[in-house]
N, C-alpha and C positions, 0 to 999 in steps of 0.2 A: 670094899671102899679103899683099903690100902693099895690094892692092885690098881685101881683107877687113878689114885694120886701118883703112884709111881709112873704110870704111863704118861700122865699129864706132865710131870716134871721132866721125863725123858724127852718128850716131844718139844717141850719148851726149850730145853738145852739144844736140841737139834736146830730149832728155828734161830736161836741166838748165834749158834755156830755158823749157820748158813748166812745170816745177816752180816756177821763179822767178816766172813770170807768175801762177800760182795762189796763191803766197804773198803777192802784192801786196795781195790782199784776201781774207783767210782766211774771214771771215764770209760773204762773198758766195759763195765757192766751196763752203762747207759747205751753205748754203741751196740752192745750185744742184743739188748731188748728193743732196739730201734725198729727192727722188722716186725716184732710183735705189736709195738705201739702203732705203726702205720697200718698193719692189717686189721687190728681191732678197731681203730679209728674209722677205717673205711667201712667195715662191716656195720658198725653201730650207726654211723651217719647215713649210709645208704638205706639202711632199714628204716630209720626215722623219716627220711625224705620220701621213701616209697610208701610208708604208712600214711604220711600226710597227703600224698597224691591220691592214694586210694580213698581216703576220707573225703577229699574234695570232689573226686569223681562220683562217689556215692551220693553226696549232697546235690551235685549237679544233675544226676540222673533222677534223684528224688524230686527235684524242682520241676522236672518235666511232667510229673504226675505221680500220685500216690498209687503204686501198684498198677500202673497204667496198662490197659489192653486196648489195642486198636483193631477195629474191624474194617477192612477195606473191600470195596467191590472188586469183582473179578475182571478178567480181561475179555474183551469182545474180539471175535475173529470173523473175518469175511473173506471168502474165496481163498482160504488157507493163509491169510495174512492176519497175524495177531496185532492188535492195536495198542497193547500195553496194559499194565495194571491200572484199574480204575476206569477203564473205558466202557465197561458194561455197567450201567446204573441198576444195580440189583438190591440195594439196601433201601429200606423204607422206615418211616417212623414206627410202623407196627412192629418191626423187628426189635426196636428199642423196648417197646412195651413187653414183648415176649421175653427178652433177656431179663428185664427187671422182675417179671412174675415167675419165670421158670428156672432161674439160675440162683440158687441159694448162696453160692460162693461169691456172687457179684454184689458189691456194696452200692454202686450207682452206675447209671448209663445215660449217655446223652447223644442225640443226633448232631451231626455237624454238616453245615452247608458252607462251602468255601467260595470266596470271590476275591478278585484282585482288581481294584479300581481306585479312582482318585477320590480323596476326601478333601472337601473345600470348607474353609472357614474364613469369611471376609475376603481378604486379598491374598491369603496364603493357602497352599494346598500341599498334600502329602499322599503318597501311595503306601499304605501299611503293608508290611511283609506278610501279615496274617490278618485276614478279615473273615471271621467266623460267625455264622448264624447257628445258634445252639440254644440250650436251655440252662436254667440256673444250676443244674447238676454238674455242668461242665467245670465250674469253679471248685466244687468238691473233688471231682476226679483229678484236676490239675493241682490240687492242694493250694488253692488260691482263695481261701475262704475269707481272709481279711482284706478288705478294700482300704486303700489309703484315704479315700474321700468318697462321700456319697454312698450309694447303695446299688445293688444289682437289680436287673429287671426280674420280674416274677413269672410264674407259670401263666398267670392271667394275661400278662403282656404277650406271651407266646401264643396263647389261644386267640387273642385279638389282633395279632400282628401289629402291635403298637410300634411306633417309630421312635424307639429309645435305644440307647447304646451305652456301653461301658468301654473306656479306652485305656491303653497302657501309658506308661510314663513317657515313652518316646514321642507319642502323638501329642502329649501335653506340651513337651518341649518344642516340637516342630510347628504346631498349629497355634498354641496359646502362649508360647514363650514363658513357660513355667507359671503362668497365672492360673487361677482356679477356673476349670472349664464347666463346673457344675451349673446346669441350667442353660448353658449356651446351645445354640443350634448350629449344626454342621450339615453339609449337603453331600449326599452320595448319589450320583447319577440324577442330580436335580431333585432328589427326594430329601426333605429336611428330617434330620434326626436330632433329638434332644439328648445331650450328654447328662446322664444321671449318676455316673460313678467313675472313679479312677482306680485302676488296679495297683496293688503294691508292686514294687520293683522286684524282678527276679534276675535280671542280668542275662548274660549269654548262657546257652546250654552247652553240652559237651561237643556239639558240632560247630560251636562258634556263632550260632544264630541268635539274634536279639529277641528275647522272649517278651520284651516290653513294647515292641513294635507291633501292636495288636489292637484290633477293634472287635468287640463282641456285641451282638445284637440278637434278638429272637430269630430263630431260624425261619419262622414263617414270614417275618418281615423281609429278610434278605432274599428268601426264595421267591416270594410273590411280588414284592415291591421293587426289588433292585435287579437281581440277576435273572430270575425266571427259568434257570436251567442249572444243571450241575456244572462244576468247574471244568470237567472234561469236555463239555460242549461249548465252552465260552471261548471266544477269540480274545486272547489277552490284550492284543494291540488295540482293541476297541474299548478297553476298560471294563469288560464284562457286561456290557449293556445288552439287553435282549431287544428283539425286533419291536417289542411293545413299549420300549422305554420312551421317555419324553424327549422330544426333539425341540430344543429351545429355539432353533433357527427356522422352524417350520418345515413343511414338505416342499422342497424346490421343484419337484415333479409331481404335481397332484394328478391323481388318477381317478377316474369315475368308478364308483363302487357298483359294479354290475353283478347281479345274481346269475351265475352261469348255470346253477342247478336249482330246481324248484324246491321250496321248503317242504319238508316231510310233514305229513299230518300226524296227529296223535296216534292213530291206528297203525300207520306205517312204522312209527318209532317203536311201538309196542311189539309189532310183529318181527321187526328186524333190529334188535338192540345192537348198538355200536359198542365196541370195546372201549372201556374207560382207561385213560392213561393214568397210571398210579403216580403218586408223589414220591420222589426218590430223594435221598440225601447222599452226600459225598463220603462221609465217614460215620462211624459210630465209636465213641470213646466210652470205655468202661473201666472200672477199677475193682480189683479183688478186695475182699474184706481184709486179708493180711497177705504179706509177701509169700508166706508158706502155702497159701491157697491159690496162688496164681495158676499153677498147672491145672488144678481142679476147676477153676473158673473158666479157663480156656476150653477144657473138655466140655463143660456144660454149655458154653456159648456155641461151640461147634455143633453139638447135638441139637440144640434148640433151633439154630438157623437151618440146619439140614432138614428139619421137620417143617419149619414154616415156609421154606423155599421148595418143598416137595421134591427133594433130591434123594433118590434111592441109594441104597448101599452099593458101593462100587463105582458110582458116578462121581465125576469131578465136581467139587464145590464151586459155586459162583461167587465166592468171597474168600478173603485171606485174613488170617489172624496174626498179629504181631504184639509182642509184649516187651517191657523194659528189661526183663530177665535176660533176654538174648543180647540186648545192647550192653547191659552191665557185664555179662560174661565175656563179650568180645573185648571191651575196653579193659576189663580186669585181667584177662589173659595176657594182653599186650603189656600192661604194667608189670605183671608178675614175671613175664619173660625178660623184660629189661632189667628188673631188679635182680633176677637170678643171674643174668650175665655179669652184672657188676659185682655180685657177691662171689662169683667164681673167680673174678680177677682179684678181689680182696682175699679170697682163700689162698690163691697162689702166693700172695704177699706173706700170709701167715706161714706157709710151708717154707718160704725162703727164710723167714725169721727163725723157724724151728731148726733149719740146717745151721744157721749162724749160732744158735745156742749149743747145738751138738759140738760144733767146732771149738767154741770157747771152753766148753766143759772138758773136752779132750785136752786142751792146752792146760786147763786148771789141774787135771789129774797128773799131767806130766810135771808141772811146777811143784805140786804138793806130794810128790812121791815119797820123800823122806818123812813128811808128816803122817802119811798113810801107814808107812812101815812102823813108825813110832807108836801110833795108836794100836796097831795090831800086836805090837810087842808087849803092850801093857794090858792086853786082854780083849781088845775090840774084835768082834767077829766080822766075817765077810759080809753078813747080812746088815750089820750096823754101818759099815762103810758104804754099801750100796744105798741104803736108805738116806744117809747123810747127803750124798751127792744128788740123789733124786729130789730131796727137799730143796737143795740149792737151785736146781733147774726149775722146779715148780714155783719157788718163790720169785725167781727172776721173771718168769712168765706172768705171774700174778701182778707184780709191780708194773710190768709193761702194760698189762690189761687195764689196770687202774688209770694209768696215764692216758692210754688210748681212749678210754671211755670219757674221761674229762675233756680231752681234745675234741672228741666226736660231738659232744654236746655243744662246745664252743663253735665248732665249724658249722653245725646245723643251724644254730641261732644266727650266726653271721650270714649264712646263705639266705636265711629267711628274711633278715633285715635288708640285705642289699638287693636281692632279686625278687622278694615278695613271695617266695615259694612257701607252701605250707609244710609244717613239720609236726610230727606226733611222736612223743617219747615212747619207746618200746621196752618195757621191762623184760619180756621174753628174750629180746635181742641182747640185753645186758647180761642176763643169766647165761645165755648161750655163749656169749663172749668169754665170760669167766670160766665156764666149763671147758670150752675149746682151749683156753690158755692152760688149764691144768692138764688136759690130755696131751697138748703139745710138749709141755714141760716133762711129763712122765714118759712120753713116747720118744722124744729126741734126747732126753737125758738118761734113758735107760742104758744105752750102750756104754757111754762114758762111766756111768756108775758101776755097771757090771765089770768093766775093765779095771776100775779102781779096786773092786772087791777081789779080783783074781790075782792081784800082785802078791808076790812072795815077800814076807816080812823081811827076810835077811837081805834079799836083793834090793828091796826098797830102802833099807837103812844104809846100804852101801852106795846108793845112787847119788851122784854128784850133779 
């Protein structure tokens, strides 16, 4: 106990002596620690802004869907010419049922039929960026469970191909001028749809696309009553209308309906069955139970679809899988790279500050040569002299770190208020800043302290 108290008193005296030495020339001490202050301020503020950006990015990606996995059809090729992803309609509603029943890591799955056409209400019209035919599970997958107003369509609406829809806030603004659209009737390709719900606002996603510019309806309704084909087969300039769509202007060139081929009898149909065209969908959206199980869910979906599509091992799949983990990793790596580059620049500032501390400590050793000789003459050891100057260097860095951390918090808050950038306080960054300050003080203060400890007491006392 006595030994502990002695060490405590000794260290207390060292701190008091170091503080007294720094107070002798306050301006020089402040200018010396300026490099440390700027470096620590840059490190902490950059880390806080980077953390805020990462959190915002994570929320934006999460808003696109809870653990979202997208299944897209493959690419069709003819005469050696590939027509691009999604040109081969290979996905069916049966694939959705297979994913739900055979993939334990999948929480929900929904088919998606896309279209892009004009929506009319009264004398106003709008073309939504996203018009999806899907099932109620789509809202669970996209983490859109809470509607701002009304309710979502049901599985019964999907089975009956009912003409109901749910719209986003952008459509409410453009078509209804922020009035309640519940119960109102809108027209899509001259087909009336009743608005039964309004989605809560999500804003823009990480790609800058408006997520509220959307219309959702049962996929059977969009498929059979509006588009009649997959998005890849639709001529966008015509608004996605099929050849069977309603022509409000009538047929300007009426043609006689002549039977070129005789109608087959029942026996002929039975003896020569025709191939039935399967119902296809544009996309399948699925969500994993947890983020950690996304890779497992992807593997299970891949295995299930390979089986249902009768694709043998070694053959190319006629579908593609994408998940938000890839997107998150891509944007996360970019954010990390930029933050790392800025931290390297801040680290250079810390090194410059360390060099400044070494320079001033060498000047201090020269100025206090007689003091060092006097302390050695009264019994101070070389080790005590070294520790004393190391304490001064470390204390100088710690004070600079404290000022830098305070300024960093102020700068981060100011940037957040003026520019609207998100910030997130980082305790590890503050701890790291303090640790780096101690290491810089010890590292750059060692040589001056060692040089002071090696002075000859007689020569030091004679120094003028």
